[in-house]
N, C-alpha and C positions, 0 to 999 in steps of 0.2 A: 464534520467538515464534508461538504458535498462537492462533487466535481464531475465533469464530463470531458472526455477526450474528443476534440473535433476531428472530423473525417480527414482534414488536411494536415493533421499532426505529422511531423517528420518521422516519427517512430513507426508509422504504419506501412509504408511501401515495403514490400517483401515479407511482411509479417501478417498475414499470408496472402499471396496473390489470389485475387478473386473472392476472398473472404477475410478481410482484415480483422485481426483481433488485437486488443490492447496488450502489449507485452507485460509480463508480471513485474518487471523492473519499474515500469511506469506506475503501476499500482503501489509499489513499495515507496516510490518517491512521494506519493501523496500521503502515505502513512507517516513518513518522516516529517513532512510538512505539518501534519496534524499534531504530532508530538511537539514539534518546535513552536507551533502557534500557541499551544497550551502552556508550554514550560520554558520557552525561550531557546536560544541556540544551545545545542549540546555537542559535545565532542565524543569521539570514540564509539559511535553508535554501532551496534551489532544486531543482527537478526538471527539468533541461534535456532529459531524454529519458525518455518513458514510452510503453509500448505495452501496450494491453489486448487480450488474445487470446481469452479465454473468460469467460463470466459466472460470478459467484458467487451462489448462491441463498441466501435466508435459512435459517439453521439448519445449513448446510454448514460443516464445519471447514476452515480454510485456515491456512497458515503462511507466515511471511516468512523468507527467507534473505538474508543480507547477505554481501558480499565486498568487501574493500578496507579502507582506513584513512583516518582524518581527513586532509583534509577531503572526500574523495570515496569514495562507496560505490556498487557495483552492487547491485541488489536483484532478487529474484524472489518473486512471490506464487504459491503452489501450493496446489491442492486434491489431496491425495495426490501422484501423479506428474504431474498435469495443470497445465501452466503457465497461470496466469490473467493475470498482468501481469509486466512486467520493465522495468527502466530504471535511472536513475542519480539519486542524491541528492548535492548538493554543499552544504557549509556555508561560511559566511563570505562575504567580498566577492566580487563577480563578477570573474573573471579576464579578462585582455585578449584571450584567445584567441578 
């Protein structure tokens, strides 16, 4: 799933003045959208592991890659070949591990 955050998106003012960066939570919203687009609406989503590696600037195109199957997926958010964020999404009740 590809996406770009427009320069006038309401998340950008103040994040950061003079050099806006797309907040990590906005990247994660697109990860959740990608999971739900592929597998339908899910409840109890958790992100037990997330690492942000590079920033995304407004207007830049990025895409989400998913690997795995319900209830656990690994994800990567990339701008071209550059890894921006990676982690794990888990659906349903918290396991005892």
